[in-house]
Every structure is written in C-alpha cells, then in structure tokens.
Backbone as XML, in Angstrom:
<?xml version="1.0"?>
<chain id="A" units="angstrom">
  <residue number="1" name="MET">
    <atom name="N" x="0.577" y="-1.419" z="-0.109"/>
    <atom name="CA" x="0.103" y="-0.149" z="-0.367"/>
    <atom name="C" x="0.770" y="1.102" z="0.219"/>
  </residue>
  <residue number="2" name="GLY">
    <atom name="N" x="2.014" y="1.262" z="0.268"/>
    <atom name="CA" x="2.931" y="2.165" z="0.382"/>
    <atom name="C" x="3.369" y="2.824" z="-1.126"/>
  </residue>
  <residue number="3" name="THR">
    <atom name="N" x="3.213" y="2.327" z="-2.209"/>
    <atom name="CA" x="3.293" y="2.743" z="-3.472"/>
    <atom name="C" x="2.561" y="3.519" z="-4.223"/>
  </residue>
  <residue number="4" name="THR">
    <atom name="N" x="2.914" y="4.529" z="-5.003"/>
    <atom name="CA" x="1.689" y="5.178" z="-5.802"/>
    <atom name="C" x="1.649" y="4.704" z="-7.102"/>
  </residue>
  <residue number="5" name="PRO">
    <atom name="N" x="0.570" y="4.567" z="-7.672"/>
    <atom name="CA" x="0.372" y="4.149" z="-9.053"/>
    <atom name="C" x="1.156" y="5.380" z="-9.862"/>
  </residue>
  <residue number="6" name="THR">
    <atom name="N" x="1.673" y="4.941" z="-10.993"/>
    <atom name="CA" x="2.239" y="5.600" z="-11.679"/>
    <atom name="C" x="1.127" y="6.215" z="-12.802"/>
  </residue>
  <residue number="7" name="PRO">
    <atom name="N" x="0.861" y="7.604" z="-13.237"/>
    <atom name="CA" x="0.058" y="8.247" z="-14.068"/>
    <atom name="C" x="-0.102" y="7.321" z="-15.274"/>
  </residue>
  <residue number="8" name="PRO">
    <atom name="N" x="-1.041" y="7.580" z="-15.844"/>
    <atom name="CA" x="-1.268" y="7.204" z="-17.300"/>
    <atom name="C" x="-0.447" y="7.878" z="-18.361"/>
  </residue>
  <residue number="9" name="GLY">
    <atom name="N" x="0.193" y="7.199" z="-19.337"/>
    <atom name="CA" x="0.931" y="8.029" z="-20.357"/>
    <atom name="C" x="2.527" y="7.864" z="-19.468"/>
  </residue>
  <residue number="10" name="ASP">
    <atom name="N" x="2.491" y="7.474" z="-18.701"/>
    <atom name="CA" x="4.344" y="7.381" z="-18.391"/>
    <atom name="C" x="5.122" y="6.414" z="-18.983"/>
  </residue>
  <residue number="11" name="ASN">
    <atom name="N" x="4.430" y="5.272" z="-19.571"/>
    <atom name="CA" x="4.915" y="4.154" z="-20.048"/>
    <atom name="C" x="5.431" y="4.589" z="-21.710"/>
  </residue>
  <residue number="12" name="GLU">
    <atom name="N" x="4.831" y="5.401" z="-22.530"/>
    <atom name="CA" x="4.687" y="6.034" z="-23.279"/>
    <atom name="C" x="6.445" y="6.386" z="-23.776"/>
  </residue>
  <residue number="13" name="PRO">
    <atom name="N" x="6.860" y="6.169" z="-25.204"/>
    <atom name="CA" x="8.017" y="6.676" z="-25.374"/>
    <atom name="C" x="8.018" y="8.446" z="-25.395"/>
  </residue>
  <residue number="14" name="LYS">
    <atom name="N" x="9.340" y="9.003" z="-25.148"/>
    <atom name="CA" x="9.527" y="10.315" z="-24.776"/>
    <atom name="C" x="9.340" y="10.878" z="-25.945"/>
  </residue>
  <residue number="15" name="GLY">
    <atom name="N" x="10.553" y="10.340" z="-26.992"/>
    <atom name="CA" x="10.857" y="11.168" z="-28.496"/>
    <atom name="C" x="9.648" y="10.775" z="-29.500"/>
  </residue>
  <residue number="16" name="PRO">
    <atom name="N" x="10.055" y="11.611" z="-30.403"/>
    <atom name="CA" x="8.900" y="11.450" z="-31.683"/>
    <atom name="C" x="9.570" y="10.117" z="-32.342"/>
  </residue>
  <residue number="17" name="THR">
    <atom name="N" x="8.285" y="9.488" z="-33.036"/>
    <atom name="CA" x="8.725" y="8.391" z="-33.546"/>
    <atom name="C" x="8.660" y="8.361" z="-34.866"/>
  </residue>
  <residue number="18" name="GLY">
    <atom name="N" x="9.138" y="7.866" z="-35.827"/>
    <atom name="CA" x="9.460" y="7.938" z="-37.642"/>
    <atom name="C" x="8.334" y="8.419" z="-38.112"/>
  </residue>
  <residue number="19" name="THR">
    <atom name="N" x="6.727" y="7.789" z="-37.558"/>
    <atom name="CA" x="5.596" y="8.145" z="-38.396"/>
    <atom name="C" x="5.855" y="9.963" z="-37.979"/>
  </residue>
  <residue number="20" name="GLU">
    <atom name="N" x="5.744" y="10.358" z="-37.170"/>
    <atom name="CA" x="5.569" y="11.803" z="-36.763"/>
    <atom name="C" x="6.613" y="12.600" z="-37.609"/>
  </residue>
  <residue number="21" name="ASP">
    <atom name="N" x="7.796" y="12.043" z="-37.758"/>
    <atom name="CA" x="8.861" y="12.884" z="-38.499"/>
    <atom name="C" x="8.879" y="12.930" z="-39.585"/>
  </residue>
  <residue number="22" name="GLY">
    <atom name="N" x="7.961" y="11.585" z="-40.502"/>
    <atom name="CA" x="7.782" y="11.791" z="-41.944"/>
    <atom name="C" x="6.251" y="13.089" z="-42.022"/>
  </residue>
  <residue number="23" name="MET">
    <atom name="N" x="5.534" y="12.680" z="-41.160"/>
    <atom name="CA" x="4.228" y="13.713" z="-41.104"/>
    <atom name="C" x="4.759" y="15.111" z="-41.022"/>
  </residue>
  <residue number="24" name="VAL">
    <atom name="N" x="6.028" y="15.294" z="-40.437"/>
    <atom name="CA" x="6.075" y="16.886" z="-40.451"/>
    <atom name="C" x="7.078" y="17.136" z="-41.509"/>
  </residue>
  <residue number="25" name="VAL">
    <atom name="N" x="7.674" y="15.949" z="-41.835"/>
    <atom name="CA" x="8.779" y="16.210" z="-43.159"/>
    <atom name="C" x="7.542" y="16.652" z="-44.436"/>
  </residue>
  <residue number="26" name="LEU">
    <atom name="N" x="6.356" y="16.004" z="-44.675"/>
    <atom name="CA" x="5.515" y="15.903" z="-45.857"/>
    <atom name="C" x="4.587" y="17.570" z="-45.407"/>
  </residue>
  <residue number="27" name="SER">
    <atom name="N" x="4.304" y="17.727" z="-44.460"/>
    <atom name="CA" x="3.620" y="18.964" z="-43.854"/>
    <atom name="C" x="4.615" y="20.307" z="-44.471"/>
  </residue>
  <residue number="28" name="TYR">
    <atom name="N" x="5.883" y="20.084" z="-44.299"/>
    <atom name="CA" x="6.938" y="21.283" z="-44.648"/>
    <atom name="C" x="7.148" y="20.788" z="-45.910"/>
  </residue>
  <residue number="29" name="ILE">
    <atom name="N" x="7.022" y="20.318" z="-46.604"/>
    <atom name="CA" x="6.732" y="20.362" z="-48.361"/>
    <atom name="C" x="5.164" y="20.930" z="-48.528"/>
  </residue>
  <residue number="30" name="LEU">
    <atom name="N" x="4.472" y="20.349" z="-48.261"/>
    <atom name="CA" x="3.191" y="21.194" z="-48.781"/>
    <atom name="C" x="2.882" y="22.710" z="-47.849"/>
  </residue>
  <residue number="31" name="ALA">
    <atom name="N" x="3.000" y="22.625" z="-47.119"/>
    <atom name="CA" x="3.109" y="24.225" z="-46.626"/>
    <atom name="C" x="4.095" y="24.705" z="-47.559"/>
  </residue>
  <residue number="32" name="GLY">
    <atom name="N" x="4.943" y="24.841" z="-47.757"/>
    <atom name="CA" x="5.779" y="25.571" z="-48.878"/>
    <atom name="C" x="5.138" y="25.739" z="-49.900"/>
  </residue>
  <residue number="33" name="LEU">
    <atom name="N" x="4.803" y="24.580" z="-50.587"/>
    <atom name="CA" x="4.384" y="24.726" z="-51.857"/>
    <atom name="C" x="3.100" y="25.587" z="-52.231"/>
  </residue>
  <residue number="34" name="ILE">
    <atom name="N" x="2.192" y="25.187" z="-50.947"/>
    <atom name="CA" x="0.955" y="26.205" z="-50.827"/>
    <atom name="C" x="1.189" y="27.703" z="-50.470"/>
  </residue>
  <residue number="35" name="PHE">
    <atom name="N" x="1.998" y="27.855" z="-49.684"/>
    <atom name="CA" x="2.353" y="29.024" z="-49.422"/>
    <atom name="C" x="3.066" y="29.917" z="-50.363"/>
  </residue>
  <residue number="36" name="TYR">
    <atom name="N" x="4.302" y="29.447" z="-50.997"/>
    <atom name="CA" x="4.781" y="30.118" z="-51.808"/>
    <atom name="C" x="3.826" y="30.293" z="-53.599"/>
  </residue>
  <residue number="37" name="GLY">
    <atom name="N" x="3.271" y="28.973" z="-53.711"/>
    <atom name="CA" x="2.773" y="28.868" z="-54.682"/>
    <atom name="C" x="1.516" y="29.929" z="-54.581"/>
  </residue>
  <residue number="38" name="GLY">
    <atom name="N" x="0.981" y="29.930" z="-53.731"/>
    <atom name="CA" x="-0.196" y="30.759" z="-53.681"/>
    <atom name="C" x="0.232" y="32.173" z="-53.689"/>
  </residue>
  <residue number="39" name="LEU">
    <atom name="N" x="1.380" y="32.638" z="-53.133"/>
    <atom name="CA" x="2.043" y="33.993" z="-53.675"/>
    <atom name="C" x="2.197" y="34.003" z="-54.856"/>
  </residue>
  <residue number="40" name="GLY">
    <atom name="N" x="2.698" y="33.038" z="-55.872"/>
    <atom name="CA" x="2.964" y="33.396" z="-56.950"/>
    <atom name="C" x="1.670" y="33.203" z="-57.930"/>
  </residue>
  <residue number="41" name="TRP">
    <atom name="N" x="0.599" y="32.554" z="-57.445"/>
    <atom name="CA" x="-0.767" y="32.574" z="-58.102"/>
    <atom name="C" x="-1.211" y="34.013" z="-57.876"/>
  </residue>
  <residue number="42" name="ALA">
    <atom name="N" x="-0.992" y="34.655" z="-56.762"/>
    <atom name="CA" x="-1.617" y="35.989" z="-56.562"/>
    <atom name="C" x="-1.161" y="36.794" z="-57.660"/>
  </residue>
  <residue number="43" name="GLY">
    <atom name="N" x="0.553" y="37.085" z="-57.320"/>
    <atom name="CA" x="1.217" y="37.809" z="-58.323"/>
    <atom name="C" x="0.970" y="38.220" z="-59.739"/>
  </residue>
  <residue number="44" name="ASP">
    <atom name="N" x="0.676" y="36.463" z="-59.989"/>
    <atom name="CA" x="0.221" y="36.512" z="-61.739"/>
    <atom name="C" x="-1.180" y="37.064" z="-61.854"/>
  </residue>
  <residue number="45" name="TYR">
    <atom name="N" x="-1.760" y="36.885" z="-60.750"/>
    <atom name="CA" x="-3.193" y="37.145" z="-61.157"/>
    <atom name="C" x="-3.432" y="38.894" z="-61.172"/>
  </residue>
  <residue number="46" name="PHE">
    <atom name="N" x="-2.753" y="39.274" z="-59.877"/>
    <atom name="CA" x="-2.558" y="40.732" z="-60.007"/>
    <atom name="C" x="-1.701" y="41.529" z="-61.018"/>
  </residue>
  <residue number="47" name="LEU">
    <atom name="N" x="-0.412" y="40.916" z="-61.224"/>
    <atom name="CA" x="0.229" y="41.645" z="-62.471"/>
    <atom name="C" x="-0.055" y="41.090" z="-63.646"/>
  </residue>
  <residue number="48" name="LYS">
    <atom name="N" x="-1.018" y="40.247" z="-63.919"/>
    <atom name="CA" x="-0.997" y="39.728" z="-65.295"/>
    <atom name="C" x="0.001" y="39.462" z="-65.688"/>
  </residue>
  <residue number="49" name="THR">
    <atom name="N" x="0.679" y="38.477" z="-65.181"/>
    <atom name="CA" x="1.957" y="37.748" z="-65.629"/>
    <atom name="C" x="1.792" y="36.204" z="-65.580"/>
  </residue>
  <residue number="50" name="SER">
    <atom name="N" x="2.880" y="35.403" z="-66.022"/>
    <atom name="CA" x="2.607" y="33.904" z="-65.893"/>
    <atom name="C" x="3.778" y="33.093" z="-65.658"/>
  </residue>
  <residue number="51" name="TRP">
    <atom name="N" x="4.649" y="33.546" z="-64.832"/>
    <atom name="CA" x="5.567" y="33.031" z="-64.533"/>
    <atom name="C" x="6.021" y="33.135" z="-63.157"/>
  </residue>
  <residue number="52" name="LEU">
    <atom name="N" x="5.474" y="34.049" z="-62.433"/>
    <atom name="CA" x="5.364" y="33.796" z="-61.047"/>
    <atom name="C" x="5.191" y="32.407" z="-59.762"/>
  </residue>
  <residue number="53" name="LEU">
    <atom name="N" x="3.879" y="31.776" z="-60.572"/>
    <atom name="CA" x="3.499" y="30.880" z="-59.969"/>
    <atom name="C" x="4.454" y="29.618" z="-60.410"/>
  </residue>
  <residue number="54" name="PRO">
    <atom name="N" x="4.901" y="29.468" z="-61.244"/>
    <atom name="CA" x="6.198" y="28.442" z="-61.266"/>
    <atom name="C" x="7.167" y="28.856" z="-60.172"/>
  </residue>
  <residue number="55" name="VAL">
    <atom name="N" x="7.376" y="29.928" z="-60.269"/>
    <atom name="CA" x="8.827" y="30.236" z="-59.372"/>
    <atom name="C" x="8.498" y="30.239" z="-58.246"/>
  </residue>
  <residue number="56" name="GLY">
    <atom name="N" x="7.349" y="30.779" z="-57.564"/>
    <atom name="CA" x="6.549" y="30.389" z="-56.408"/>
    <atom name="C" x="6.823" y="29.301" z="-55.699"/>
  </residue>
  <residue number="57" name="LEU">
    <atom name="N" x="6.527" y="28.195" z="-56.813"/>
    <atom name="CA" x="6.014" y="26.609" z="-56.336"/>
    <atom name="C" x="7.795" y="26.119" z="-56.372"/>
  </residue>
  <residue number="58" name="ILE">
    <atom name="N" x="8.618" y="26.647" z="-57.124"/>
    <atom name="CA" x="10.054" y="25.857" z="-56.975"/>
    <atom name="C" x="10.531" y="26.874" z="-55.964"/>
  </residue>
  <residue number="59" name="LEU">
    <atom name="N" x="10.635" y="27.925" z="-55.546"/>
    <atom name="CA" x="10.944" y="28.579" z="-54.153"/>
    <atom name="C" x="10.533" y="27.654" z="-52.971"/>
  </residue>
  <residue number="60" name="GLY">
    <atom name="N" x="9.121" y="27.279" z="-52.923"/>
    <atom name="CA" x="8.499" y="27.141" z="-51.763"/>
    <atom name="C" x="9.060" y="25.665" z="-51.671"/>
  </residue>
  <residue number="61" name="LEU">
    <atom name="N" x="9.370" y="24.647" z="-52.639"/>
    <atom name="CA" x="9.862" y="23.412" z="-52.461"/>
    <atom name="C" x="11.140" y="23.553" z="-51.986"/>
  </residue>
  <residue number="62" name="VAL">
    <atom name="N" x="12.185" y="24.259" z="-52.356"/>
    <atom name="CA" x="13.383" y="24.460" z="-52.358"/>
    <atom name="C" x="14.014" y="24.927" z="-50.613"/>
  </residue>
  <residue number="63" name="LEU">
    <atom name="N" x="12.717" y="25.805" z="-50.578"/>
    <atom name="CA" x="12.725" y="26.332" z="-49.047"/>
    <atom name="C" x="12.327" y="25.203" z="-47.906"/>
  </residue>
  <residue number="64" name="SER">
    <atom name="N" x="11.351" y="24.470" z="-48.293"/>
    <atom name="CA" x="10.798" y="23.474" z="-47.850"/>
    <atom name="C" x="12.058" y="22.307" z="-47.208"/>
  </residue>
  <residue number="65" name="LEU">
    <atom name="N" x="12.655" y="21.781" z="-48.765"/>
    <atom name="CA" x="13.792" y="21.239" z="-48.370"/>
    <atom name="C" x="14.823" y="21.522" z="-47.790"/>
  </residue>
  <residue number="66" name="TYR">
    <atom name="N" x="15.254" y="22.731" z="-47.675"/>
    <atom name="CA" x="16.222" y="23.395" z="-47.179"/>
    <atom name="C" x="15.786" y="23.256" z="-45.211"/>
  </residue>
  <residue number="67" name="LEU">
    <atom name="N" x="14.395" y="23.507" z="-44.900"/>
    <atom name="CA" x="14.354" y="23.721" z="-43.656"/>
    <atom name="C" x="14.374" y="22.267" z="-42.921"/>
  </residue>
  <residue number="68" name="ILE">
    <atom name="N" x="14.380" y="21.443" z="-43.957"/>
    <atom name="CA" x="14.064" y="20.009" z="-43.634"/>
    <atom name="C" x="15.486" y="19.205" z="-43.315"/>
  </residue>
  <residue number="69" name="ILE">
    <atom name="N" x="16.790" y="19.724" z="-44.435"/>
    <atom name="CA" x="17.567" y="19.314" z="-43.797"/>
    <atom name="C" x="18.499" y="19.990" z="-42.916"/>
  </residue>
  <residue number="70" name="LYS">
    <atom name="N" x="17.607" y="21.151" z="-42.566"/>
    <atom name="CA" x="18.470" y="21.993" z="-41.362"/>
    <atom name="C" x="18.022" y="21.032" z="-40.132"/>
  </residue>
  <residue number="71" name="ARG">
    <atom name="N" x="16.713" y="20.708" z="-39.980"/>
    <atom name="CA" x="16.325" y="20.253" z="-39.074"/>
    <atom name="C" x="16.570" y="18.709" z="-38.603"/>
  </residue>
  <residue number="72" name="TYR">
    <atom name="N" x="16.812" y="17.786" z="-39.627"/>
    <atom name="CA" x="16.968" y="16.356" z="-39.833"/>
    <atom name="C" x="17.995" y="16.326" z="-40.234"/>
  </residue>
  <residue number="73" name="GLY">
    <atom name="N" x="18.909" y="16.793" z="-40.786"/>
    <atom name="CA" x="20.279" y="16.908" z="-41.559"/>
    <atom name="C" x="21.505" y="16.316" z="-41.112"/>
  </residue>
  <residue number="74" name="SER">
    <atom name="N" x="21.193" y="16.812" z="-39.395"/>
    <atom name="CA" x="22.467" y="16.784" z="-38.411"/>
    <atom name="C" x="23.287" y="15.136" z="-38.787"/>
  </residue>
  <residue number="75" name="GLY">
    <atom name="N" x="22.425" y="14.182" z="-38.601"/>
    <atom name="CA" x="22.931" y="12.771" z="-38.551"/>
    <atom name="C" x="23.219" y="12.252" z="-37.098"/>
  </residue>
  <residue number="76" name="THR">
    <atom name="N" x="22.951" y="13.090" z="-36.123"/>
    <atom name="CA" x="22.655" y="12.954" z="-34.904"/>
    <atom name="C" x="21.270" y="12.496" z="-34.082"/>
  </residue>
</chain>
C-alpha cells in the first residue's frame, strides 16, 4: 500500500516516432508549396504575368527542403 500508481502515459516513449517525423516532413513540403505557390498565383493574377506561379512553387519546394535538411540533416 506504500507505492503510488504511475500516472497514465508514463510508459509512452518520450521522443518522436518515425511516423511523426514523416508527417512533419510532408507538412513542410506541402506548406511551402501551398504558401509560395499561392503568393506566385496571386502575383500572376494581379500583375497579369504567367511566370510567378512556377517560380513560387519552385521556391517553396527549395525552401521546404532547406528546412528539412536543417532540422534532420545533422545525423545525430
């Protein structure tokens, strides 16, 4: 009777799992494409051009990959 029960959730792992890392990577890529692609689309729409959308999509992908490499590329 002298022991206290452990609270629920104490037996769960403390760090992120591989599935969570994969979802974070996917969300970075999608967010970059949607945000910068949206900016490119808006620029094309208001400035009556046709090249800002592809530039925005490429820029969003490149910046997303940079963030992913910066976060997960240390190898440790």
